[in-house]
Structure formats: C-alpha cells, structure tokens
PLY file of the C-alpha trace (Angstrom):
ply
format ascii 1.0
element vertex 129
property float x
property float y
property float z
element edge 128
property int vertex1
property int vertex2
end_header
-8.13 -84.51 -3.70
-6.22 -84.56 -6.66
-9.02 -81.34 -7.85
-7.44 -79.63 -5.34
-4.04 -78.77 -7.01
-4.95 -77.34 -9.11
-6.73 -74.57 -6.92
-3.94 -74.82 -4.81
-2.38 -74.64 -7.51
-4.27 -71.23 -9.30
-3.64 -69.08 -5.18
-0.51 -69.57 -4.80
0.28 -68.16 -7.89
-2.02 -64.97 -7.37
-0.45 -65.53 -3.18
2.74 -64.72 -5.19
2.18 -62.28 -8.37
0.54 -60.76 -5.57
3.51 -60.22 -3.09
5.96 -59.67 -5.85
3.16 -57.25 -7.86
3.31 -55.07 -4.12
6.91 -55.10 -3.77
7.58 -53.56 -7.59
4.04 -51.73 -6.82
5.43 -50.20 -3.08
8.45 -49.24 -5.21
6.73 -47.67 -8.30
4.67 -46.28 -5.59
7.14 -44.74 -3.57
8.75 -43.02 -6.49
5.60 -41.60 -7.21
5.35 -39.97 -3.58
9.18 -39.16 -3.34
8.83 -37.22 -7.23
5.11 -35.64 -6.13
6.50 -34.65 -2.63
9.65 -33.00 -4.87
7.14 -30.66 -6.80
5.27 -30.18 -3.66
8.42 -28.22 -2.07
9.34 -26.54 -4.82
5.81 -25.37 -5.43
5.90 -23.96 -1.98
9.21 -22.82 -1.90
7.86 -20.82 -5.20
4.89 -19.90 -3.52
6.65 -17.69 0.00
8.80 -16.21 -3.16
5.95 -14.83 -4.21
4.71 -14.00 -1.13
8.04 -12.49 0.01
8.01 -10.11 -3.73
4.67 -9.37 -2.87
5.57 -7.51 0.35
8.78 -5.75 -0.89
6.18 -3.99 -3.44
4.19 -3.17 -0.99
6.51 -1.92 1.31
8.32 0.21 -1.66
4.69 1.27 -2.05
4.13 2.59 0.28
6.80 4.52 0.31
6.80 5.82 -2.35
3.16 6.81 -1.18
4.96 8.90 2.14
7.35 10.24 -0.08
5.09 11.65 -2.49
2.73 13.02 0.69
5.44 14.66 2.13
6.84 16.47 -1.55
3.21 17.94 -1.31
2.76 19.10 1.85
6.46 20.99 1.32
5.14 22.25 -1.42
1.41 23.11 -0.41
3.54 25.58 2.00
5.84 26.98 -0.08
2.66 27.79 -2.15
1.08 29.16 0.90
4.18 31.27 2.39
4.36 32.37 -1.46
0.98 33.56 -1.32
0.83 35.17 1.41
3.95 37.09 0.16
2.29 37.98 -2.84
-0.25 39.03 -1.09
1.30 41.80 1.18
3.67 42.87 -1.83
0.77 43.34 -4.25
-1.24 45.61 -0.90
1.96 47.40 -0.84
1.86 48.28 -4.45
-1.43 49.40 -4.63
-0.75 51.37 -1.69
1.73 53.21 -3.53
0.09 54.08 -6.12
-2.78 55.75 -3.80
-0.09 58.06 -3.03
-0.51 56.38 0.46
2.52 54.25 2.34
1.71 51.33 3.90
0.08 51.88 7.93
3.25 50.86 10.07
2.20 48.14 13.00
2.29 50.57 15.12
0.11 52.98 13.31
-3.13 50.22 12.82
-5.80 50.01 15.00
-5.65 47.90 18.07
-9.22 47.05 17.61
-12.40 46.90 15.83
-14.73 49.12 17.90
-13.04 52.57 15.79
-15.13 50.82 12.46
-18.30 51.30 14.66
-17.48 54.72 14.87
-17.11 55.66 11.31
-20.28 55.40 9.38
-18.42 54.88 6.05
-17.27 51.75 7.45
-18.68 48.35 6.18
-20.45 45.72 8.86
-18.16 42.98 9.49
-18.83 40.29 7.57
-19.59 36.21 9.23
-17.95 33.52 7.78
-20.26 31.06 6.35
-19.28 27.44 7.17
0 1
1 2
2 3
3 4
4 5
5 6
6 7
7 8
8 9
9 10
10 11
11 12
12 13
13 14
14 15
15 16
16 17
17 18
18 19
19 20
20 21
21 22
22 23
23 24
24 25
25 26
26 27
27 28
28 29
29 30
30 31
31 32
32 33
33 34
34 35
35 36
36 37
37 38
38 39
39 40
40 41
41 42
42 43
43 44
44 45
45 46
46 47
47 48
48 49
49 50
50 51
51 52
52 53
53 54
54 55
55 56
56 57
57 58
58 59
59 60
60 61
61 62
62 63
63 64
64 65
65 66
66 67
67 68
68 69
69 70
70 71
71 72
72 73
73 74
74 75
75 76
76 77
77 78
78 79
79 80
80 81
81 82
82 83
83 84
84 85
85 86
86 87
87 88
88 89
89 90
90 91
91 92
92 93
93 94
94 95
95 96
96 97
97 98
98 99
99 100
100 101
101 102
102 103
103 104
104 105
105 106
106 107
107 108
108 109
109 110
110 111
111 112
112 113
113 114
114 115
115 116
116 117
117 118
118 119
119 120
120 121
121 122
122 123
123 124
124 125
125 126
126 127
127 128
C-alpha cells in the first residue's frame, strides 16, 4: 500500500492545482469576457452613430436635390416666359419696321381655311415626331 501513497499524493496535488487554477482562471476569464462585452458595446454604439449620421446625410442630400430641382423648374418657367415675351416683341418690331401694325386679335383669321384659297400660302407643315 505504500506504493499507492505517491499516486494519491500526485492525484490530490493535481486536483487541488486544477481547482485553484480554475478558480483564478474563471475570475480572469470573467474579466476578459467583461472587457470584450464592453468593447462590443462601444463598437455597437459607434456603428449605430455612423448609421444615424449616414441617414442624416442622405436626408440632407435628398432635401438639397429637391430644392435644386424646384429652382431649375422655376428657372425653366422664367426662361420660357421670357422667350415667349421676346418672340412677341420681336414680331411686333418686325411688323413696325415693315410699316404695318400688328393685327389685333379681332383681325386674325378664325380658321386656316382661308389659306387654302390663297395661292401664295404655304402648305401646312407636318410635325415630325
């Protein structure tokens, strides 16, 4: 039985060492897990902040795009209005230079059927699509 004593002593030392090691190892593992959880929480907060910033930037770009489109629409309307006004004024100036007064709305032709009777009238042009 004397030979069992060193074996039991070795097994006891191993069990005692494992127990103490797992006790301190568990505390160290818990500290590591806590640190990793804290880092993960910080990373998640950072990612959430980045996403919120990206959404805010997209909304701002959308608003700027809408304002730009509205400005361009208004500008196009102004250009069309000015172009029409200038065309009418140009026609009036040409008529004055020719020594004629521009026809009043009551003097204008009611239909195009009068053009067909006039031999100098140009044929109606078709619109190209």
